[in-house]
N, C-alpha and C positions, 0 to 999 in steps of 0.2 A: 643392477637386476632389471630385467625386462618386466614391466607391469603386466599382470594378467587381466587387469581391469582397465580398460582404455575408454576415453570419452569419444564417441563417434557422432559427428554432426550428420543428421540425415534429413532429407526431404521427404515429407509425409508420403507423397504419392509414389515414391520409389520404393517405399518399405513393403516387403511382402507381408501378407496378413499374419503369417505365423511368426513374424520376427519378434514381436513384443512378448516378452515372458516365454518365449518358445526355446526349443532345443535344436541344436544342429550338431551332428557328431563330429568331433575333432580328435581322431585317433581314439584313444581309450577315454577321453574326457569330452563331455558334451559342452557346447557353447550356448549360453543363455543371454539373450539380448534384453535388457530392461530399458524401456522407452519412457522418458520423463518429459511432460509438456510444461513449459514455464513461460513467463513473461519477463523478458530481460529488463524492459524499461519500466515495468510496474514494480518499482523498487521496494514496495512493502512485502514482496515475495522473495527477496534475495536469498534468504537462508534456506529456501527450497529450490532455488534457481540460480541466478547469476553469481552470487557469492559462493554458494555451495559448489558450483561447477568449477569456479576459478581455483578453489582450495583443494579440490580433488578428494575431498573427504568421503563421498559416497563410494568412489572406486576403491579407496583404502578399506573401507568397511567390507565391501564385497570380497576383496582379496583375502581377508582374514576369516571367511566363512569355512574355507577348507572342506567343502562338501562334495568334491569330485566334479564340480563345474568350473568352466572359465566364463567369466561374466564381461559383458560389454554394455556400456551405457550409451544410449542414443539420446541426445539432448535436442528437443525440438522447441524453437522460440516462436511465440505468437504475440500479437498486439493486445488481445483481449482473451477472456476465459471461454467465450462461445466456441471457437474452433477446437479448443482443448477438449471440451465436452463432446463435441461431435466425433472426434477421434477416439475418445475413450469409449463411447457407446458402440463404436465400430470395431472395438477390440484392438486398436492400434496404438493406444497410449495406455500405459499401466498406472502411472502416478502423475497427478497434475496439481498445479496451484492456481488459485483464483480468488476473487473477492467474494464477500458474503452473498450478495444477490446471485451471481453466476453460480455460486455453490448450490444454491437451491434449485436452480434450473438444472445443474448437473444431476442433483438427486431425483428430480422429477423425470428428466429425460432417461436416466438409467433405469429407473423402475419401469417406465413406459415401454422401453425398448428391450426389456429382459436382460439388461446389463447393469444390474444395481451397483452403486458406488457408495462409499462411505467417507465421511469427513474424519481424518485420522490425527490431524494436528493443526496448530495454528502457526502462522508465520510472524505477522506483525499486526498490531491493533491500536486503536485509539478509543478509550472508554467513553469519550464524549462525541465522537463522530468527526473529529478534525482532519481525517484523511481525504475528505472530499471538499472541493471548493467551487464556488460559482464566481467566474471572473468576467470582466467586460473589457472593451478596448480602452487603452490608456487615456484617450480623450473623451471617454463616454460621459454623458451627463446623468446617467443612471446612478441612483444613490442608495436604493433600497430594493428589496425584493418586490415591493408593491409597484415599482416602476416597470416591472417586467410584464405587467398586464398588456396583452396585445402585441407583445414583442416576439421575435424569433430567438428561440434558445436552442443551442446545439448540445446534444449529449449522446451517449451510447445507450440505447434502450435496453433495459434488463441488467444494466451494470449498477454497481454500488453508488456511482455518481448520479445515475438516474434516479435511484431511490432517494437520495438526498434532496434532489430537485423536486421530486413529487411531494415529499413530506414538508419541505420548506414553503412551497407555494400553498399547500393546503393550510399551513399555520398563518400564512399571509392573507388568507381569504380568496385565493385565486384557484380556479378549477384547473388542475394540471392537464386535463384533457382538452379543454376548450378555451381556457383563459390565455394561453400562449400558443404560438406557432412552434411546435417541437420538431426539431430536425434530428433524425436518427443518423448519427455519423460516427465513424471511427475518430479516436482522439486527434490524430494528425490532420485529418480532414476538417475537423471541427476548428482546430487552431488556425488553419489556413482560411476558413470561412470567417473567423472573427477578424483576422487581419484584413480580409478583403471587404469587410463590412456587409457581408451577406448573412451574418447572424449578429444579433445584438448582445448575446451573452453565451458563455460556455460553461457547462457543469461537467467537471471531469474528476477523475481520481488521480492519485500519485502516479508520476511526478509532474503531470502536465501543468496544474495551476502554479506550482512553484517555479517551474521552468519558464513559463511565459511571463511571469512577473519578474524573475531575475533578468530576463532578456529585454524587458521594457516593452513587451508586446502585449501586456494585459495588467490589469489591476484587480484586486479582490473586491467583489460585491457582497459575498455571503460566505461566512466561515461555517462549515458543516458542524463544528462543535457547538454551535448554537442549539442545535437539536437536542444535545445531551443524550444521545443514543449511540451505543458502541458500534463501531465499524471495524472490520478485520478482514484479513485474507487467510486462507487456510489450505491445507493439503488434502486432496481427495484421491482415493485409490479404488480401483475396480475390485468388487467383492471377490470375483472368481480368481484374480491375481493374488489377492490378500490370502485367500484360503490355500491356493496351490503353492505359493511361495511366501509363507509368513516370515521366514528369515530374511528374505530380501527386502521386504517392507520394513522390518525392524532395523535392518542395516541402514536403510534410508533415513529413518527416524533418528537413529544414533548420529548419523552424519549431519542431519539437520540441527540436532542439539549442539553439536560440536561448532558448527557454523554460527549458530546463535551466540554461544559463548565467545567466539572469536570476534564477532560483531560488537558485543557489549563490552569486551575487554580492550578492544583496539578500534574504536569508532573511526578514528581518522584514517588509519590504514585500510580498514574495510571500505570506507567511502572511496578512497582512491582506487581500490581494486574494482569496485562496482563502476565507477566513472570510467575507468579504462575500458572495461568490457562492454559498456553500453553507449559510450560517446556522450553521456549527460555530463554537464558541468559538475564537478566535484562539490561545489558550493550548494548546488541543488540537491544533491544526494544527501549531503549532511544535514540539510534542513529537515529531511524526513527520518534519516537513519542515524543521526548523530547521538551524542551522549544524552541530550535533552530534547531530541527530535520529536517531530509530530507522532511518529510511530514508536511503539515499544514492542520489542521482540521477545517472544516466549512461545514454546511449542504446546504448552498445556491448553486444554479445552476448558476455559474458564466458564463457570456458570453464567456470568453476565453476558458473555459472548453467545452462548447457546440460547439464552433468553431473547437476546436481540435478533437472532436468527429466526426464532419463531414469530417475532413481531413483523419481520420482513415479508413473510408469506402473503399477508393480506395485500401488500403493495404489488406483488407480482400477479396475484390472482385478479386484482382490479384491472390490471393491464392485459389480462388474458394471456399471460406468458406461461403460467403453470396453473394447475389445479391445487388441491390440497397436498401438502408435503409433510410426511411424518418425520419431523425433525429428530425425535428421539431415537428412531430406528436408523436415521442417517448418520448421527454422531456415534462414533466407536472409538473410544480411548484404550481399548485393550492392547493394541499394538504399541502405542506409545508408552504405556505403563510397563510393558514387558521390556521394551527397548531401554528405558531409562531407570527401571526398577521402581517399585512402589514408593520408596522414600524419595528418590530423585524426582519422580513425577509429582509427588506431593509438594516438594520444595518449590518446584517451578510453578505449580498451580497457585501457591500462596504468595508468589512474588508480586509486587506492586510496581507501577511505573515510577520513575524517578521524579522528584519534584521539579517544577518548571524552573528555568534559570535562563539568565542572559549569557550569551557566549560571543566571543570574537575569535575569529580565525586569522591570525597574523600571516602575512605573506612569508613564505619560506619556512614556516614553523610546521613541526610534526605533531604538535598538540595545540589545542584551543585554550583560551583563557576564559574562566567562568567568573561572573560578577553576581553579587547579591541583589543588585536592582538595575533596571534599565537606565537609571541616572548615572551610575557608576560606569556602565558600558558607554554611554554617550560621551562622558568626560574622557575616557580613554581613546575613544575614536576621534575626538576633537584634537587630541594631542598627537595622534599617530595617523592622520588622515591618509598619507601616502603608503602606509604600511599595513593596510587592512585588506585582507582577502574577502572577508564577509563578516557581517554582524548579524546577530539573531536575538530576537526579543520575544518573550511570551505575551500574548494578548492578555490585557489586564483583567478580563472577565472570563474567558474561556481557557486560558493557559496555551493556546495553540501557538507554536513557535512560527515566527515570520521573520522576513529580512528586515533589519532595522531601518534601512532607507527606503523601504516600500510600505512600511506600517503608517497608520494614520495616528498622528501624535496629538495628545491632549495635555494642555498645561492646566493644572489645578493647584494653585498656589505654588509651593515649592516642588510639588510632584510633577513628574513627566511620565505620562502613561501611554503605552502603545496598544493599538488595536489593529487586528487584520483588516476589518471592513469599516466603511464610513458609517454605516447605520449603527453599529455597536458603539462607535466613539461618540456619535451624536446622542445616542441614549444616555450615555454617561454624562455628557454635558448638560443635557436637559434635566438631569437629577442632581446636579451639583452647581450651586450658585457660584458664578465667577469663573467657572471652568470654560475653556475654549479650545477649539481645534487649531493647531499651529503646524507650520511646515517642519520638515525634518531638519532644514537649516536653522530654523529658529530653535529647534530642540537642542541641537548641538551647541548653539551659542549660549543658550541658558544653562546647559551643563557645565560649560567650560568657565 
């Protein structure tokens, strides 16, 4: 059967203003185009973007409406949340997904320009803040945040990664405005700048830190989870669109929930789908989206995330990127509750992240292997060195997953402990007599 809902890739400038959420007569049926803005490489949003698109769930849900309309979905891909907000406030995008700081800017711009928007669901989150990481060049001598004083740091101003940088510098006693030379750059530009030596560090969101580390082009300097403040990405919808076509928004949220369940039930397959669609290495996608990945996926608007959003407002105000933002009026869970049912929404609201665990992805395997400790993982890797696609271990203090061969390892008696960043490893060593930092090769040898 010919599908009545089809995905249409569209260039923004070529879209007529009336195309998004609009009608066009098609015989006795009208055609409604729904435009979704997403960030394919920001893999914390895949349940509302890359994975959802590849699974076709939104189109399926629209097909099931049977309301006399023919629906088309125009998927528009962006590198960051800012252009999605610009297109939403221009009435050209109906539904978009972005990180917590961009969501606040989305709320502020929408209200300012008379196109109010609402946060209607969450895609992925990390309750400690581990989605953002500050990295340096592989041969950098920088070992802690304090070393960034007077250095050049690339980030995307107004992004969640910028928020992590600002907060981390403040805690380190460095003025974020005057203590460093901040470069406002797109993630790809910042990665190139780091490689060229024109910046000393890069603060970015998923999947850039993990990608650069995996490729050997960077090493972690600061794990955002050290802030112990939630970070997340979510779905925002134009208020006029939500009121005019609530059934369409509910169809999207049903589809997102299905994509979330698919990712959680089939983490390896979902990873491979996202990798194929984005060109990102599957090993990097799994670091964030895997069974014990840095990101936990669930559509419910958890109180901890809403509370964190309120705390983020002051950071954006100090940077003069927004004024006051009424977070309570921006957050609107009515559509998700209706789409998922009160009981279904309550169940997802109560869900908790899986416990941290070490994992190995063997070459050619359709499943990963989970271990109860990093030592067990190292012992396995030592015996199967040529058969490992990737190994993952949780930071001993923050729980943030990282590549085993990129982690900073500490030997403390019989214990072998992994850390994302050198400063946290050194802090452990300083507090435990006899503990010392060792190389990954030494860790493997000790485990075997």
